N, C-alpha and C positions, 0 to 999 in steps of 0.2 A: 279184179277189184284192187290189186293190193296199190297199184303205180296211182291209189289214189288217200292210201297210208300212208303220212304224214310220218317216215320216222328217226328218232331224234341220230344224232352221232352217237355211237358205244366210245366212251370214254372207262378209266379206269379197270375197264371186266378181261381177267386176263382162264388161261384154260388152261391147265397142266395135267404132263404125264411122270407119272413120279412114285419110288424107290420107299422104302423106309432101311433098303441094302439088303434085305431076303428077297426074295425070285415072286414073293407079289408086288404087283401095279395096281394103281387108281390112276383112276379120270378124276381130280377138281377144278371147282370152278372158285374161284378168286377174286370177291367184291372187295377195290383196295379206296372204293369210293368214303367219306366220311358220312357216306345218310347206306343205309337199309337199298335194295333191288325187289320187287315182291311179285307176286306169281308168275315167276321162273318156268320155264318151260326151253329142256334141252332134248334136240331132239337128236341121237348119235349114230348113223352105222359106219362100214367101213368097201371100198371097194375098191379094186385096182382090178394087175395083166399077171398073173404068173404065171410062167411058160408058157404065158401064147396065148390062156384063160381065161377070161373075166369070172373074175372071183368075186361078191358082194357077200356082205355079210345080210341079219336080220338093224330093222329101222330098231334104236329105242328110244320108247321118249318117258323123260325124268319131271319128271312137277313138284316144287317148292313154293312154297305157300311165302320164304320170306326169305332175304340174305343178308342179315343184316351187316353193319360199315363196318369194313376192315376185317373181315373175317372168309369163312367160305367154306363149300361144301365137298362130299367126295359123291361125280358122279355116279361109277360104275367101277366097278376093279376091271382089269382088260389085261388080255391073253398078249405075252407078248409075241409068242408066234402068226399075231397080225400088223405088228410091226410095220410089215415089210410092203402094208399095201394105203391107200389116205385113211385115215382115221378123221371120218368129219366131225364136228360137235358143231350145233347149231343151237343159237343162243335166243332168246325169246326175251324180255322182261318191262316192267311197268316200276317207274318212279312217280308216283303222283299218276295224271293219267292220262302221261305220254306213256309214248310204244319208243324199246326201240331193237332191234333187231343185227345178232353179228352173225357173220358165218368162219367159223376155227378151224382149218383147214392139216391134222402134219402129216404131211406128203414121206411116204418111204422110206422108212429107211435112215429118219431124222432123231426115232429115241433109242439112242443110241451111246455107246458110254462115251463118247467125244463129248459127247454135246450138252452132257447132263452138268449141268449150276443148283450150286445152294437157293431152295426157294425161300424163301428169311420166316414168311408167312405159317407154310407145311413143317418147319424143320422137317424138309425132307431134300433128297437130290435128285431132279428130272430134268424135262424140258419143260419150257418155258413159252404159249404164243399169248402175246395178246393184238 
């Protein structure tokens, strides 16, 4: 049935893993569009292989009624101990009556010091996926 749904092209939406400089890391959803998005669902999970063993985290689901234009929401805290596996964030939302859907995957070992950038909207350093 999913093939029967017309998903719009996702633009202006990003996911970031960022830190304020201490040992705490968080995942953020950024709406860079000049309009709000509504009924936002973010499903997160981690998966990969460590020393030849398959590793999976629990699937977490987060609902946000509205993310205002040019703003962000904190999705969840994240433990740096899982930066060595894939961290996936599947984002679905509505603009008016149109549904949009996109999967953002932070592949293993991309959240490292060398890849950190300044994320102006957050006023933090992190890795941005758009």
